[in-house]
C-alpha positions as CSV (number, residue, x, y, z in Angstrom):
1,M,-24.0,-39.7,-37.3
2,N,-21.4,-37.6,-38.5
3,K,-24.3,-34.8,-39.1
4,I,-25.4,-35.2,-35.1
5,L,-21.6,-34.7,-33.8
6,E,-21.4,-31.4,-36.3
7,K,-24.1,-29.9,-34.9
8,L,-22.7,-31.0,-31.7
9,S,-19.4,-29.7,-32.3
10,S,-21.0,-26.6,-33.3
11,F,-23.3,-26.4,-30.4
12,T,-20.2,-26.6,-28.2
13,H,-18.5,-23.9,-30.3
14,L,-21.2,-21.6,-29.4
15,Q,-21.3,-22.6,-26.0
16,S,-17.7,-21.5,-25.3
17,S,-17.7,-18.3,-27.5
18,S,-20.8,-17.1,-25.4
19,Y,-19.2,-18.0,-22.1
20,K,-16.3,-16.5,-23.3
21,K,-18.5,-13.2,-24.6
22,E,-20.2,-13.4,-20.6
23,Q,-16.7,-13.8,-18.7
24,K,-15.6,-11.0,-21.1
25,E,-18.6,-9.0,-19.9
26,S,-18.4,-9.8,-16.0
27,D,-14.6,-9.3,-16.1
28,E,-15.6,-5.6,-17.7
29,K,-18.6,-5.1,-14.9
30,T,-15.3,-5.5,-12.3
31,I,-12.6,-3.3,-11.1
32,I,-9.3,-5.6,-10.9
33,V,-6.5,-3.7,-8.2
34,Q,-3.4,-5.3,-7.6
35,I,-1.8,-5.2,-4.2
36,Q,2.1,-6.0,-4.7
37,Y,3.7,-6.5,-1.4
38,D,6.9,-8.3,0.1
39,G,8.8,-8.0,-3.1
40,D,7.6,-9.4,-6.0
41,S,4.2,-11.5,-4.3
42,K,0.8,-10.0,-5.8
43,L,-2.6,-10.8,-5.0
44,E,-5.8,-9.5,-6.9
45,I,-8.6,-7.8,-5.4
46,K,-11.9,-7.8,-7.6
47,I,-14.5,-4.9,-7.0
48,P,-17.8,-5.1,-9.1
49,E,-18.6,-2.1,-10.8
50,D,-21.8,-1.9,-8.9
51,C,-20.2,-1.5,-5.7
52,K,-17.8,1.3,-6.5
53,K,-19.9,3.7,-4.8
54,S,-20.3,2.0,-1.8
55,L,-17.4,0.4,-1.1
56,T,-14.7,2.6,1.0
57,C,-11.1,2.9,1.0
58,Q,-11.1,1.3,4.6
59,W,-12.6,-1.7,3.1
60,L,-10.3,-2.1,0.6
61,L,-7.6,-1.8,3.2
62,D,-9.0,-4.6,5.6
63,E,-9.6,-6.8,2.7
64,A,-5.7,-6.2,1.3
65,T,-4.9,-7.2,5.3
66,R,-7.1,-10.1,5.2
67,E,-5.7,-11.3,1.8
68,I,-2.0,-10.9,2.9
69,N,-2.6,-12.8,6.4
70,K,-4.3,-15.4,4.4
71,S,-1.8,-16.2,1.9
72,P,0.4,-19.2,3.3
73,T,3.5,-18.3,1.5
74,N,4.4,-15.6,3.3
75,L,4.2,-16.2,7.1
76,N,6.9,-14.2,8.6
77,L,4.6,-11.0,6.9
78,L,2.1,-11.8,9.3
79,E,3.7,-9.5,12.1
80,E,4.1,-6.8,9.4
81,S,0.8,-7.3,8.1
82,K,-0.9,-6.3,11.4
83,S,0.9,-2.7,10.9
84,I,-0.4,-1.4,7.6
85,V,-1.9,1.7,7.9
86,T,-2.7,2.2,4.1
87,L,-2.1,1.9,0.9
88,K,-0.4,3.3,-1.9
89,T,0.0,3.3,-5.8
90,K,3.6,1.8,-7.0
91,N,3.9,4.3,-9.4
92,N,3.6,7.4,-6.8
93,N,0.2,8.9,-8.2
94,Y,0.2,11.2,-5.3
95,A,-3.8,12.0,-6.1
96,V,-4.6,8.6,-6.0
97,D,-2.9,8.2,-2.8
98,H,-4.2,10.9,-1.5
99,L,-7.4,9.8,-2.0
100,L,-6.6,6.1,-0.6
101,N,-5.8,8.0,3.1
102,N,-9.7,9.0,3.7
103,P,-11.3,5.9,4.9
104,T,-15.0,7.0,4.0
105,Q,-13.5,8.1,0.2
106,S,-15.7,6.0,-2.3
107,L,-13.4,3.5,-4.9
108,Q,-14.9,5.5,-7.8
109,F,-11.9,6.6,-8.6
110,L,-9.9,3.2,-9.2
111,K,-9.0,2.1,-12.2
112,T,-8.5,-1.9,-13.5
113,G,-5.3,-2.4,-13.3
114,T,-4.0,-0.2,-10.5
115,V,-1.3,-1.2,-8.6
116,L,-0.9,-1.0,-5.3
117,Q,1.4,-1.5,-2.1
118,P,0.9,-1.5,1.7
119,Y,2.2,1.0,3.5
120,Y,3.6,0.2,7.5
121,G,3.4,2.2,10.2
122,S,6.5,2.4,12.3
123,T,7.2,-0.2,15.0
124,E,8.6,0.4,18.5
125,E,11.8,-0.9,17.0
126,S,12.1,1.5,14.6
127,L,11.1,4.3,17.4
128,E,14.2,3.6,19.8
129,E,16.7,5.1,17.3
130,F,14.8,8.4,18.2
131,D,16.0,7.9,21.9
132,N,19.3,9.6,21.0
133,K,18.1,13.0,20.3
134,V,20.9,16.0,20.0
135,E,20.4,19.1,22.4
136,L,21.7,21.9,23.4
137,N,23.6,20.2,26.2
138,D,25.3,18.1,23.2
139,F,27.4,21.6,22.3
140,D,29.8,23.7,23.3
141,I,28.3,27.2,22.6
142,E,31.0,29.3,21.3
143,T,28.9,32.6,21.0
144,K,24.7,33.8,20.4
145,L,24.1,35.0,17.0
146,G,20.7,36.2,17.1
147,H,17.9,36.0,19.5
148,G,13.9,36.3,17.9
149,A,10.3,36.0,18.9
150,F,10.6,31.8,19.3
151,S,13.9,31.0,19.5
152,T,17.8,31.6,20.1
153,V,20.6,31.2,17.5
154,Y,24.1,29.8,19.1
155,L,26.8,29.1,17.3
156,G,28.8,25.6,18.8
157,N,31.0,23.2,18.4
158,F,29.8,19.2,18.7
159,T,31.1,17.7,21.5
160,T,32.6,14.4,21.6
161,H,30.9,12.7,24.6
162,L,28.2,11.2,22.7
163,Q,28.9,7.6,21.3
164,M,29.6,8.2,17.7
165,P,28.5,5.3,15.2
166,Y,32.5,4.6,13.8
167,G,34.3,5.2,16.9
168,N,35.0,8.8,16.2
């Protein structure tokens, strides 16, 4: 009976080690990219090594948006995630950021462990701050300093008829 248990035990050990080996080989053939959003929230997107050439940055963006929307802990993020424009690297790797901006670019350049963050587009509320643009009429013109082919340069004082943020 002890011999049977020993054989069963060694067989189980062999199975678990072969399972771990298969899992390790499977992980080596998969690129894992982390998407960090809303502070500390993270999700992982697994990209099979053999699909890196055929999958594009647009697919990655769509997949990240879908996964963020699926997350039950971030209900307040649903509106914001609809305006995700692109993904960018957390460590500001500008070469990778440039490649991520091309929707037809294949994902061959991505490496396991890359941490990406969503980049959100501007909303109408954020564009309202540009309604109060500073124009030439907002200045008392003192003198004309120069004139060029495309512009004229004036010396002027800013008038106070605009509402200043601190009541000045």
